[in-house]
N, C-alpha and C positions, 0 to 999 in steps of 0.2 A: 560510033563516036563515044568517047569517054566523057563522063560528067565532069563539070568544072566545080571544084570545091573551094570555098573561101572561108576565112575565119577572121574575126575581129575587124570589122570595117564599119563605116558610117554611110548612111544614105543621105544625099544632099538634096536640098530644096532651095532653088534660087542661089545655088552656090554655097549655101550654108548647111552644116550637118544638123539634122533634126532627130535622128534615131540611130543608136548603135545596134549593130547585129552581131551576134556572137559566132554564128556559123551559117553557111548557106550551101546549097547544092543546086546546080543548074544543069539541065539536060536540054536537048533540042526541043523538048515538049513541055517542061515544067520547071518552075523555080520553087524551091523550099527555103524558107528563112527560119532561123532558130535562135532562141534565148536560152542560155544555160545559167542555172543557179545552183549554188551549193546547198542552199536552204530550201524549204518546201513552199516559199511564198514569193510572189512577184513584188510585194511591198509590205510595209508595216501595218497598213490599215486599208480599209475599203477604197478610200479616195486615191491612195498611192498605187494600189493594185490596178484600179481602173485607168489611171493616168498612163501607167507603164504599158498595160495591154493596149490601150488606144494608140499609143505611139507605135507599138509593134504592128498593129493592124494598119495604121496609116502608112508604115514603111512597106508593108505587103501590098497595099493598094498602089503605092507609087511605082513599084517595079512589076506589078501585076503578078505577084507571087500566088501560086496555087495552094500552098500549104504553109502553115506556121507550126513549128515544133516548140513546145515549152518543155525543156529538159531540166531535170533536177537529180542530184545525187541522193536525195531523200527517198525513202521507200514509197512515199505518195505526196502529191501536192496537197497543201492545207485546204480546208473547206472554204475559206474566204476566197482563195484564188480561184478555185473551181466554180464557185457560185457566181462570182463577178464575170468570169469568162463565159459561163453558160448563159447568163442574162444578156451579156453584150452580143453573143452570137445569135440569140433569139431575137433581140431588138433589131439588129442589122438585117437579118433575113426577113423579119416581118415587114420592115420598111422597104424591102426590095433593093437593099444596098449591097454593094460588093463586100464579100467576106470570104477569106480563104478557109479551107478545112483546117481545124486546129487539132493537133495531136498532143497528148500528154506523154512524155517519156520520163519514166521514173526509175530509180535505182541504178542511174548511170554509174559505171565503174564497178558494179557488183557482178556476181555470177548470174544474176536473175533480173536483168532489166526488162521493163515492160513498156509497150507502146499501145496507147488507147486513143481511139477517135473520140473527141469531145462531142457530146450531143447537146443541143441547145436546151435551155430551160423551157418548160411548158407553160404557156399562157402567163 
């Protein structure tokens, strides 16, 4: 069975859009959702980054996605984005809540893109 690939769509809650997804991949076994940025940040400050990440995680939870990919054309994600993501991942896992695996995809469009599994912050 071939995977289903989608781009630029919104996930609805109670008939209303609540999060935009840039790309997705679905197989018979897994759903991957993705956010793509040209820059190295999910937002301008800590609050904006956390709000955007929480919307994406909520979208993953809504469709029971297994993976979330944060993709950027930049050579790496900025420290604020990775710090917020690591802390959020740690907090959700510590609380026993649903959280997909989060992957960081960098240097999209270059000859050397890299994919890394994000690990949660410690304590």
